[in-house]
N, C-alpha and C positions, 0 to 999 in steps of 0.2 A: 743701740746700732750698735753695728762690724765695721770694726778700722778697718781703714784700706792704710798698708805703708807700702812707700818704695824703697827700693834700696837699692843705686847704683852697687854693680859685681867691682867699679874702679880697677885699676891695671889689672889685666887676667895673667899677665905674667908674674905677679906677684901676690899672695897670698891673700886676697879681696873676697873673687868665690869661691877656694876653698873653708874661707873661718864663715863666709852669711855660707853657703849650702850647710855647716856643721852648728849651724848655730840653727839655725831651721827647723834643721831634727830635734835638737834642742827643747825649741818652743814649742814644737806642733802642737802636740797634747794643752798646751796653759788655754789654752781662748780659740775663740774662733772667724781670730782677725785673718784678715785674708791679704796677699803679700802682694805685688810686684815688681821682678825681676827685670831692672831696663839694662843687659848687656846683650850678648852673644849668646844665643840661646842653644845652637848646638854648642859650641864651647863648656856651658853647664851642665848641661845628659850629659853630655861624657863624663866628666868630674864627680857628679848626682852620680853614674851607675861605676867609678869606678873606686871613690871612698865608698862606693856598698851602704849609701843612707833612704837607700829608696821612694823619696822624695815625690812621690805625682805631679810633677812638673809639667804644665800646662800651655799651649799658645796664647796669648792672649789677643784677641781680635776683636778691643772694644766692643762686643755685645753682653755682655756682661754675664761673662760663665760662671757656672756654681762651683766651678772647683777656685782651692785658696791658696798655690801657688804656681802665680803664673808668672809670663815667660815674655820681654818685651821689646824689641831689637830698632834701635829707632831708624839703624843707618843702614841702607841701601844693600851692601854686600858684607858675607859674614870671614870675623878674620884670620886666618891662616890658623893649622894649627901648632907647636909647637917654637912660636917665634923664640928668639929671647932677652931676655932679665931690661928691661924701658925700653923696647921694641916701639916706634915713634909711632906703630898703626897701635901699638896699645896704650900706649902716650893717649894718641885723639882720641882714641876712640874714649876712652873712662873722662878725659872732659867732656865729651861730645854726653853720654849716661847722666851723668852730674848737671847736667843744663837739660838734658827731658824729666827728668825726674824734679828741677825747685817750678819746671814751667808747668808739670803737672798744680804743683803744689798751690800754686799761685791762683792755678784755672780751678781749682778745691776738688781738683779728682783726688788729691789724695791727703788724708788727712796725716802723715808725716813725710819726711824722709829720713832715709838712713844711705850712706853712704861710705860705700869700703874703700883699704883708702887709694889712696893715686899720693904717683909715688912728680916732686917738683919739679924739678931738673931736664927729668923726662919729659916732662908736658915744654918747658921752658927750647930744649935741644928740638922737640919735633916743631919746632917756630910758634905753637901758642902764647903769645904770651900772660904772664900765668903768678899771682903769689901766694895765693893757697884756696880750700875751696871758700872757707868763712867769706874770704874779700870778690871770691864770685861769686858767692853766692848774696853779698852784702850787694851788691851792682848787680846784681841778673834781679833783685825783689824792691832797688830804691829803694833801700832802709840805710842809715843813712844811724841809729842810733847802735848798730850791734856792736857784738863782744865774743870774745870767746871764754866759755867756762870751760876747765875740766873739772869732774867734781867721781869719784872713786874713794873706796872704804878699804881696809886693810881684813885680814881674817878673825880679827873678834870685833867689826862692825861699830871701828872706828870711822869713822865722817873726811877727804878733807874735801870745799867744793872751790877752788878757786878761778876766781874771773879774772882774766890780762884788759891793762891798761891801753899797750902797746903790742902789735900778733912778732910779724915772717921781720921783725928790723934788725939791720946789723948792732955790736953794743953802743955802737962811736958813734951811731944815732939817737938811739931812744931819749937823752932829755932832751935834743933840738922837736921831736916830734907829743913830748909828753905836751897837757894845755891845763888847765886850768876845767875846759868845757869837757873833759875828752875822760877825766877822772872823773868826775860829776855824771856824770852817762854813767861810765862802769858804774859807781857806787849802785845809782840810783836799777841799772839793768841786778843783777846780783841779791839787792834788796828783793826782790819781784821777782828773780827766780824761784828765792828758800816761799816765799808763800805761792809760786805753782809749783812747788813742791811738794805743799801743804805744813812745812815747817810750826810750830807754835811760836818761831819768834823770827826775826828776818837779824840778829847781831854781826856787822859789815865790818872786818877791822882792814884798814890799809896798811900795807907793807908801806916802810919808808922807799929810793929812788939808792942815793948810798948809808955805804957803811953806819950802822946805830943809828938813822935816820940822818945823817947830816952831823951828826954832834950841834949843833944850834949854830951851820953857818958854817961850821970849822971846815965841811969836808963836805963843799953843796951846796948849793942854798935849791934844789929843784924844793926842797922838804915845807918852806916858806912861803917861796912864790908863788906856787902852785899846787900845791897837796895841802898843805894844812887851809889855805881856802879854799878847795873841796871842797873837805870835809866840814868845813862850817860849812857852809851854805846845806850840804844833804843835811846836817843835823838841825836847819832852821826848816826843813823842807818835814820835820819829825822822825828823821831816818832814822835808826837805832843806830850808830858808825862812829867809831876810835878809830884814833891811828893825827901822821904814820909815824911806826909805830916801827924796828927798825925789827927787818923778815928774821931775823935763824931764828930770833925770840917768839916771834907772834907761831911761827907756825907749831910750836910747842905748845899755844897755848890752843895755837884750831884745833891741831891735832887729840886735845884733851876732854875739845866739847866748849868751851869758851864760844867757839863764832859759829855759827851756821854755813860763812863764806870769808874768803881772806878775795882779797884788789889788790893784784899784784902789778908790779912797770912794764916790767917785761920779761917776756918770754919762759928764760931757766930759771928767773927764779923763783916761777909760781908752779916749772911742773916739773921744775926739780924732785921739791918734794914732795907732789902731787905719783908720782910714781912712784920714790922710794914704795910708800905705801899699795900703790897697787898700781903695779905694772903693764900684770896682768889682764884689769877689770875698771881698766880706769876706760871713762866716757867724753867724751869731746861734744856741748854744746853749746850748737850757736846762739845770743842769747839775743831778740830785736829784730828775727824773721817774723812779716807775719805769718810767717808755715814753720811747724816742727822740724828740726833739721841738729840731729846726731849723729854723733862716727865711733870708733874705734881709737883709740887713744897708741892707738900703735901707725906705725909704718907700714910699705912691702912686700917687706921684707927676702926681698927676693935667694934671700943665698938659702931659705931652704921654703923657697918654693914647687911645687910640685913635686913637692917629699913624701903629701898626706900627715903634719906632724902637726902644723897649725895652730894655733888651741885660743881656737873659740871665744875665750870667755866675753874681753874687749867687747867682741861682737854682740853680743848674745847680751852685758848689761845694757849695748847701744838701742838696739831694741825695746828692752822693755822700762828704757826711761819715752823714747819715742807711743809707744803702747802709753803708756800712766798716763802721761802728758797729754796723748791723744784722746786717753778717751778721761779727762779730769775736765778737758776744754769745753 
């Protein structure tokens, strides 16, 4: 059965549309996947022509067109050309396109959603309460058991897969938002992700929050009161999990292949090592949603938008993971 992948084009004043079209051009001959590009159709066509990609873009009429690259603009008006970086109109449109993609997935009109980058600051400035796409999609799907996983590999095929116990929080709030139930849930989702990826094992290592995993309580007690009980509970459910371990050493061992996934306690604890090895090809995968959602692991890159030099590697990886998961599902 042919997979149907939706792609929300993100902030058009950033690089989202560019990396999307470039990635589709690279993937066009790989299989017969059908793609629905959710965004400003006129902008996508102009960009397709300017980049010389010659993708056969067609308008989606809802009548099961035979083409593979369809355009859907759910808003009543096209966006003006030449908007400045972070323009409110572009930010509001990007938000609406993500929502449209999620709603189509929930109606089973799409098998997966790939979201191009949006800019959180621009969306908030435009008047829309927003923490991140992961949180937005969880709310739209009424999904309470979700987590963000970032995954990628270096040029020698060595992988890191990192699930986050907390996401977009100031450092000073992380401890207050950590609970045993939350850490337990992310361990379970990380192990489930390994199975969905078809990995032979699902060994999960859990980071401590504090340096040296708390030094037995001398540098914080979260390891003793929150993380260790969560690890113990996961083991009681026969999950292959260890921790809490000092994060500085743990990622070395994970990179060597001793663990299939790592659970990090906060955003930069997990993403700094991931981006060190897979800055251009990392993928963001939302675990626990009732539909598949992936995205490239980079932002809008306003500084290079419109110059035609954005690297599509991360979007290619996001498309491939979405297709893999949709096919195996």
